[in-house]
N, C-alpha and C positions, 0 to 999 in steps of 0.2 A: 593775892588769891593763889591757891594751889590747884594744879591740874592733876587729876587722878585717872589712871587707866588700869582696869582690871583685866586679868587673863587667868586661864586655868580651869574654867568651868567645863562641864560636860555631863555625860550620862555614865552612871556607875551603878553596879548592883549593890543591894543592901549588904552591909558588912565591909564594903570596899573603902578606898581612900582617895582623896583628891587634895591637891595643894593649890590654893588660890594665891595669886600674886597681884600686887598693886604697885604700879610705878608712879612716883610722885615727882612733880616738877613745879617750878615757880618759886614763890616765897615760902620756903620751908624753914621753920624755926625749931630750935631744940625743945622749947617749952610747948609741946603740942600733944594732942590726943589723936592717935590714929587707930583705925579699927575697921570693923566689918559689921554691917547690918544686913538683914535679909527681909524679903517680902514674898510671901506665898500668895497664890491667887485668892482673892477675896479676903485677905487678912491685912492688918496694918504692918508697916515696917517695924521690925524689932531688932534690938541690939543682939549681936552674937558675941563679939569680943572687942575689947579696946586695950590699948597700950598707952599709958600716960608717961610723957617724958622719957620714953624708951625703957621704963623700969617697971611701973605698976600695971598689972594686968587685971582685967575684969571680964568675967564670962557669964553668959546666960546659964541658968541652972540646967537647961536642957542639953547643953553641949559640954558642960564641965567634965573633964576627964577624957573627952573624946577629941576635942579641938584644941589647937595650940596656936597662939598668935606670936609672931616674932618680927624682928625688924633688922634690916641691913642698912645701916646709916651710910656706908660708902656708896651703896647703889641707890639710895633713896627709895627703898622698897619695903613694903610690909607684906607679910605672908600669913596665910591661914592654912595650917595643916589640919585636915579633917579626916579622922579615922572612925572606923565602926559606923559608917554612915547608915542612916535610917531613911525610909521613905518620907517621913515627916520633916526631914532636912531639905526636901525639895523646895527651891525658892530661887528668886533672883538675889544674888549677893552683891552688895554695894560697898565699895571702899569709902571711907569717911576720914576727914581730917579737919581739925580746927585748933587754933591756939587755945591754950588753957584759959587765957583772959578774954577770949572772944565768944560770942554767941552765934557767930556766922560761920557755919561749916562749909566745906567743899565736899562734893560727892562725885564719885565716878559714874560711868554710864550703866554699870551693872553687868554681871555675868551669870548665866543660867546654870544652876546645878540641879540635876534630876537624878533621883535615886529610885531605882526600880526594885520591886519586891520579889 
């Protein structure tokens, strides 16, 4: 199992930027998917961005061109750079990890991002 701890959330004005960080520890394998999901009040958790095997990225249409996911293998961290933030980006953001061959993911505890208009 992988343990994930997020940081970097906070309150920002619309148009601003934040960078989320996720520190991973435990059984970390190179063949994995790491990424970010978010959940707004009253809504289902949704995919934001994922990074497969450290190479292939996938973004939700609503964040494409504004958010960027990256990974630092030496530090076992994955980042989400969020630019041009909008009030609709307000949510709890969760770090996510699972092996490509597994259906059993690990989740972080979440970090709140609030974008004011």
